[in-house]
C-alpha positions as CSV (number, residue, x, y, z in Angstrom):
1,X,77.2,77.2,156.9
2,X,78.9,73.9,156.1
3,X,82.6,74.7,155.6
4,X,82.7,72.2,152.7
5,X,80.2,74.4,150.9
6,X,82.6,77.4,150.9
7,X,84.9,78.1,147.9
8,X,88.3,76.5,148.3
9,X,90.2,79.7,149.2
10,X,87.7,80.5,152.0
11,X,88.0,76.9,153.4
12,X,91.8,77.5,153.7
13,X,91.3,80.9,155.3
14,X,88.9,79.3,157.9
15,X,91.9,77.5,159.3
16,X,93.5,79.8,161.9
17,X,97.2,78.8,161.6
18,X,97.1,79.2,157.8
19,X,95.1,82.5,158.1
20,X,97.6,84.0,160.5
21,X,100.7,83.0,158.4
22,X,98.9,84.2,155.2
23,X,98.0,87.6,156.7
24,X,101.5,88.1,158.0
25,X,102.9,87.7,154.5
26,X,100.1,89.9,153.0
27,X,100.9,92.9,155.3
28,X,104.6,92.6,154.6
29,X,104.0,92.2,150.9
30,X,102.7,95.8,150.6
31,X,106.1,97.1,151.6
32,X,107.8,95.1,148.9
33,X,106.2,97.2,146.1
34,X,105.8,100.4,148.0
35,X,109.6,100.6,148.4
36,X,110.2,99.9,144.6
37,X,108.2,103.0,143.7
38,X,109.4,105.2,146.6
39,X,113.1,104.3,146.3
40,X,112.9,104.5,142.5
41,X,111.4,108.0,142.7
42,X,113.8,109.1,145.4
43,X,116.9,108.0,143.5
44,X,115.5,109.4,140.2
45,X,115.0,112.8,141.8
46,X,118.4,112.7,143.5
47,X,120.5,111.5,140.6
48,X,118.4,111.6,137.3
49,X,120.1,108.5,136.2
50,X,118.2,105.3,135.2
51,X,121.4,103.3,135.6
52,X,121.8,104.4,139.3
53,X,118.1,103.5,139.9
54,X,118.8,100.1,138.5
55,X,122.0,99.7,140.6
56,X,120.1,100.5,143.8
57,X,117.3,98.1,143.0
58,X,119.9,95.5,142.0
59,X,121.0,95.4,145.6
60,X,117.5,94.1,146.6
61,X,117.9,91.2,144.2
62,X,121.5,90.2,144.7
63,X,120.9,88.5,148.1
64,X,118.4,86.1,146.6
65,X,121.1,84.7,144.4
66,X,123.7,84.7,147.1
67,X,121.5,83.3,149.9
68,X,118.6,81.5,148.3
69,X,120.0,78.0,148.3
70,X,121.3,78.4,151.9
71,X,117.8,79.7,152.9
72,X,116.3,76.5,151.4
73,X,118.7,74.3,153.3
74,X,118.2,76.3,156.5
75,X,114.4,76.0,156.1
76,X,114.7,72.2,156.2
77,X,116.7,72.3,159.4
78,X,115.0,75.0,161.5
79,X,111.6,76.2,162.5
80,X,110.3,78.2,159.5
81,X,108.0,80.3,161.7
82,X,110.9,81.5,163.9
83,X,113.1,82.3,160.9
84,X,110.4,84.4,159.4
85,X,109.6,86.1,162.7
86,X,113.2,87.1,163.1
87,X,113.2,88.6,159.6
88,X,110.0,90.7,160.3
89,X,111.6,92.1,163.4
90,X,114.9,92.9,161.7
91,X,113.1,94.7,158.9
92,X,111.1,96.7,161.4
93,X,114.4,98.0,162.9
94,X,115.9,98.8,159.5
95,X,112.9,100.7,158.2
96,X,112.6,102.6,161.5
97,X,116.3,103.7,161.3
98,X,115.9,104.9,157.7
99,X,112.7,106.7,158.7
100,X,114.6,108.6,161.4
101,X,117.3,109.6,158.9
102,X,114.7,110.8,156.4
103,X,112.8,113.0,158.8
104,X,116.1,114.4,160.1
105,X,117.0,115.4,156.5
106,X,120.1,113.2,156.5
107,X,119.0,110.4,154.2
108,X,121.2,109.9,151.1
109,X,121.2,107.5,148.2
110,X,123.8,105.3,149.9
111,X,121.5,104.9,152.9
112,X,118.6,103.8,150.7
113,X,121.0,101.4,148.9
114,X,121.9,99.7,152.3
115,X,118.2,99.5,153.1
116,X,117.5,97.8,149.8
117,X,120.2,95.2,150.4
118,X,118.7,94.4,153.8
119,X,115.3,94.1,152.2
120,X,116.8,91.7,149.7
121,X,118.2,89.5,152.5
122,X,114.7,89.3,153.9
123,X,113.0,88.5,150.6
124,X,115.4,85.7,150.0
125,X,113.4,83.9,152.7
126,X,110.1,84.2,150.8
127,X,110.1,81.1,148.6
128,X,112.0,78.6,150.8
129,X,110.6,79.7,154.1
130,X,107.3,81.6,153.9
131,X,105.7,79.9,150.9
132,X,106.9,76.5,151.9
133,X,105.4,77.1,155.3
134,X,102.1,78.0,153.6
135,X,102.3,74.8,151.6
136,X,102.9,72.8,154.9
137,X,99.9,74.4,156.5
138,X,97.6,73.9,153.5
139,X,98.5,70.3,152.8
140,X,99.5,68.8,149.5
141,X,95.9,68.4,148.1
142,X,95.4,72.2,148.6
143,X,98.8,73.5,147.4
144,X,97.5,74.9,144.2
145,X,94.8,76.8,146.0
146,X,97.2,78.0,148.6
147,X,99.7,79.3,146.1
148,X,97.0,80.9,143.9
149,X,95.5,82.6,147.0
150,X,99.0,83.8,148.0
151,X,99.5,85.1,144.5
152,X,96.2,87.0,144.6
153,X,97.2,88.5,147.9
154,X,100.6,89.5,146.5
155,X,98.9,91.1,143.5
156,X,96.5,93.1,145.8
157,X,99.5,94.4,147.8
158,X,101.4,95.1,144.6
159,X,98.4,97.1,143.5
160,X,98.0,98.9,146.9
161,X,101.6,99.4,147.7
162,X,102.6,101.7,144.8
163,X,99.4,103.7,145.2
164,X,100.1,104.3,148.9
165,X,103.7,104.9,148.1
166,X,102.9,107.6,145.5
167,X,100.6,109.4,147.9
168,X,103.2,109.3,150.7
169,X,105.9,110.6,148.3
170,X,103.7,113.5,147.2
171,X,102.6,114.4,150.7
172,X,105.2,113.3,153.3
173,X,108.2,112.2,151.3
174,X,110.5,109.3,151.6
175,X,110.3,109.3,155.4
176,X,106.6,108.5,155.2
177,X,107.4,105.4,153.0
178,X,109.9,104.1,155.6
179,X,107.5,104.8,158.4
180,X,104.8,102.7,156.7
181,X,107.4,100.0,156.1
182,X,108.3,99.8,159.8
183,X,104.6,99.7,160.8
184,X,103.8,96.9,158.3
185,X,106.7,94.7,159.4
186,X,105.8,95.1,163.0
187,X,102.2,94.1,162.3
188,X,103.4,91.0,160.4
189,X,105.6,90.0,163.4
190,X,102.6,90.3,165.7
191,X,100.4,88.2,163.4
192,X,103.0,85.5,163.0
193,X,103.9,85.4,166.7
194,X,100.4,84.1,167.5
195,X,100.3,81.6,164.7
196,X,100.8,77.9,165.5
197,X,103.1,75.8,163.2
198,X,104.5,72.3,163.6
199,X,107.8,72.0,161.9
200,X,108.1,69.0,159.5
201,X,110.8,66.4,160.1
202,X,114.2,67.6,159.0
203,X,116.9,65.9,156.8
204,X,118.7,62.9,158.2
205,X,121.2,63.5,160.9
206,X,124.8,63.9,159.8
207,X,124.1,65.6,156.5
208,X,125.6,69.0,155.9
209,X,124.0,72.1,154.4
210,X,126.3,72.0,151.3
211,X,125.3,68.4,150.7
212,X,121.6,69.4,150.7
213,X,122.3,72.3,148.3
214,X,124.2,69.9,146.0
215,X,121.4,67.4,146.1
216,X,118.8,70.0,145.2
217,X,120.7,71.1,142.0
218,X,121.4,67.4,141.1
219,X,117.7,66.6,141.4
220,X,116.7,69.1,138.7
221,X,117.6,67.0,135.6
222,X,115.6,64.1,136.9
223,X,112.4,66.3,137.2
224,X,111.8,68.0,133.8
225,X,108.8,70.0,135.0
226,X,110.8,71.3,137.9
227,X,113.8,72.1,135.8
228,X,111.6,73.8,133.2
229,X,109.9,75.9,135.9
230,X,113.3,77.1,137.2
231,X,114.6,77.9,133.7
232,X,111.4,79.9,132.7
233,X,111.7,81.7,136.1
234,X,115.2,82.8,135.1
235,X,113.9,84.0,131.7
236,X,111.1,86.0,133.3
237,X,113.4,87.6,135.9
238,X,116.0,88.6,133.3
239,X,113.7,89.8,130.5
240,X,110.2,90.4,132.0
241,X,109.9,91.6,135.6
242,X,112.7,94.2,135.5
243,X,110.4,96.5,133.5
244,X,109.0,97.4,136.9
245,X,112.3,99.0,137.8
246,X,111.9,101.4,134.9
247,X,108.3,102.4,135.6
248,X,109.3,105.2,138.1
249,X,111.8,106.5,135.5
250,X,109.3,106.3,132.6
251,X,106.5,107.9,134.7
252,X,108.7,110.8,135.8
253,X,110.9,111.4,132.7
254,X,109.0,110.1,129.7
255,X,105.3,110.5,130.6
256,X,105.9,113.5,132.9
257,X,103.7,112.2,135.7
258,X,103.6,113.0,139.4
259,X,104.3,110.3,142.0
260,X,100.6,109.4,142.5
261,X,99.9,108.9,138.8
262,X,103.2,106.9,138.4
263,X,102.0,104.8,141.3
264,X,98.7,104.2,139.6
265,X,100.6,102.9,136.5
266,X,102.6,100.6,138.7
267,X,99.4,99.3,140.3
268,X,97.5,98.7,137.0
269,X,99.0,95.3,136.2
270,X,98.5,94.2,139.8
271,X,94.8,95.1,139.7
272,X,93.9,92.6,137.0
273,X,96.4,90.2,138.4
274,X,94.6,90.2,141.7
275,X,91.2,89.4,140.1
276,X,92.7,86.8,137.8
277,X,94.5,85.1,140.7
278,X,91.2,84.8,142.7
279,X,89.7,83.0,139.7
280,X,92.7,80.7,139.5
281,X,92.5,80.0,143.2
282,X,88.9,78.8,142.8
283,X,89.2,76.8,139.6
284,X,92.8,75.6,139.1
285,X,93.5,71.9,139.2
286,X,97.0,70.2,139.1
287,X,96.5,69.2,135.4
288,X,96.3,73.0,134.6
289,X,99.5,74.0,136.4
290,X,102.1,73.6,133.7
291,X,100.0,74.9,130.7
292,X,98.9,77.9,132.7
293,X,102.5,78.7,133.7
294,X,103.9,78.7,130.2
295,X,101.0,80.4,128.4
296,X,100.7,83.1,131.1
297,X,104.4,83.8,131.0
298,X,104.3,84.3,127.2
299,X,101.2,86.6,127.5
300,X,103.0,88.8,130.1
301,X,106.1,89.2,127.9
302,X,103.9,90.1,124.9
303,X,102.1,92.8,127.0
304,X,105.4,94.3,128.3
305,X,106.5,94.5,124.6
306,X,103.3,96.4,123.9
307,X,103.9,98.7,126.8
308,X,107.1,99.9,125.2
309,X,105.1,101.4,122.3
310,X,102.6,103.2,124.5
311,X,102.6,106.9,123.6
312,X,100.8,108.2,126.7
313,X,99.3,107.5,130.1
314,X,96.0,106.0,128.9
315,X,97.7,103.6,126.4
316,X,100.2,102.5,129.0
317,X,97.5,101.9,131.6
318,X,95.5,99.8,129.1
319,X,98.5,97.5,128.2
320,X,99.6,97.2,131.9
321,X,96.0,96.2,132.9
322,X,96.1,93.4,130.2
323,X,99.6,92.3,131.4
324,X,98.2,91.5,134.8
325,X,96.3,88.5,133.5
326,X,99.6,86.9,132.3
327,X,101.4,87.8,135.5
328,X,98.8,86.2,137.7
329,X,98.9,82.9,136.0
330,X,102.7,82.8,136.0
331,X,103.2,83.9,139.6
332,X,100.5,81.6,141.0
333,X,101.8,78.5,139.2
334,X,105.5,79.2,140.0
335,X,105.4,77.9,143.6
336,X,102.5,75.5,143.0
337,X,104.5,73.6,140.3
338,X,107.5,73.2,142.6
339,X,105.5,72.1,145.6
340,X,103.3,69.7,143.6
341,X,106.0,68.2,141.3
342,X,109.0,68.0,143.6
343,X,109.5,65.0,145.9
344,X,108.3,65.9,149.4
345,X,111.8,65.7,150.9
346,X,113.1,68.1,148.3
347,X,110.5,70.8,148.3
348,X,112.1,73.4,150.6
349,X,115.5,72.8,149.0
350,X,114.1,73.2,145.4
351,X,112.3,76.3,146.6
352,X,115.7,77.6,147.6
353,X,116.9,76.8,144.1
354,X,114.0,78.8,142.7
355,X,115.0,81.7,144.9
356,X,118.5,81.4,143.4
357,X,117.0,81.5,139.9
358,X,115.1,84.7,140.8
359,X,118.2,86.1,142.4
360,X,120.4,85.2,139.4
361,X,117.9,86.5,136.8
362,X,116.7,89.6,138.6
363,X,120.1,91.4,139.1
364,X,121.2,90.6,135.5
365,X,117.9,91.9,134.1
366,X,118.0,95.0,136.3
367,X,121.5,95.9,135.1
368,X,120.6,94.9,131.5
369,X,117.5,97.2,131.3
370,X,119.3,100.0,133.2
371,X,122.2,100.0,130.8
372,X,120.0,100.0,127.7
373,X,117.8,102.7,129.3
374,X,120.8,105.0,129.9
375,X,121.8,104.8,126.2
376,X,118.5,104.1,124.3
377,X,115.8,105.5,126.6
378,X,113.7,103.6,129.2
379,X,110.8,102.6,126.9
380,X,113.0,101.4,124.1
381,X,115.0,99.3,126.6
382,X,111.9,97.7,128.0
383,X,110.7,96.7,124.5
384,X,114.1,95.1,123.5
385,X,114.2,93.3,126.8
386,X,110.7,91.8,126.3
387,X,111.4,90.7,122.8
388,X,114.6,88.9,124.0
389,X,112.4,87.2,126.6
390,X,110.0,85.8,124.1
391,X,112.9,84.3,122.1
392,X,114.5,82.8,125.2
393,X,111.2,81.3,126.3
394,X,110.8,79.6,122.9
395,X,114.3,78.2,123.2
396,X,113.5,76.7,126.6
397,X,110.3,75.1,125.2
398,X,112.4,73.6,122.4
399,X,115.0,72.2,124.8
400,X,112.5,70.7,127.3
401,X,109.5,69.0,125.5
402,X,107.7,68.3,128.8
403,X,107.1,72.0,129.1
404,X,105.2,72.4,125.8
405,X,101.6,73.5,126.7
406,X,100.1,71.5,123.8
407,X,101.3,68.2,125.2
408,X,99.2,66.1,127.6
409,X,100.3,66.9,131.2
410,X,102.5,64.2,132.8
411,X,101.8,62.9,136.2
412,X,103.9,64.3,139.1
């Protein structure tokens, strides 16, 4: 078959370097969501406190704020493949050590907290290193397809990870979750080791890392679409995505579900997000990026608000399935907008700023929803948080006219 007759995502996957790098990220991505469920259930069972669950999960997000900009500057100066490979190997060791502690019966909440912090350091590399590398391998005309494909893959692993995590927690326990994590990271390292990648030219000689970081932040006011993308990312990470941290608590304490059923709830949104992202990967064009990003984000927040009113498992499942449509559009366009709209010399650095935005919003949102859940109950906390997010999104649209989805899209 003529490769040009294939759908755009399959044409990308036919290229071996891209396929290897994509597959390495896909395998590791399953661990990202498996651990949220497994650690959330472990800490809930050990402590019974939503606030402590939020504090432990906070430790996974804090490094993104602390290290995201530096990761972007480092990505401009070093071989992205080697940085990512070192991260995969380090996480194999961390998960292996925690697995041994669990099977020996010595694992405590403090050990899980250290593991989550190490995981956060690794995931701080995702936007500035792994996704930027995928954009390099795809080429600028195919950035939208590459990011939508990566989003579809992330949603598939986000669907599979909690299901597997729930089964492992019900059968083997937390040790099985860490064993699966070690195996996945080792497999990702093997895939990336055999992937070829030519590093793009770095910044001019004599420039320091701090200068690159300062330039990245100074660039934002001159690129409204990029600035708006970063601001809406902060809104979603403060008021939208932290609802996931409460799902293990809501499943266990409010809906009285076992680990497998709680995992199915956590996977529901990812199931429709996976299917939606595949459609986006096949059909999306640059003129759609900004409108899809804004409308999908608002849709997701509205569904999270609806989830807070769900009285039982079936209703919660239905609303979370609908929320996946919004999540897919937002997540796919997040990286695509940056890589398409930012000047080529600024892409990795601005992706680092995006990581900082996620890292700044995520911990604040995690503590915010955890504090409210401790005093008002987890479902009420999720509803208040989502309503606040919709208000903040409206304020960002008022402040940055270029973001408004009813306007004609501006050229990059």
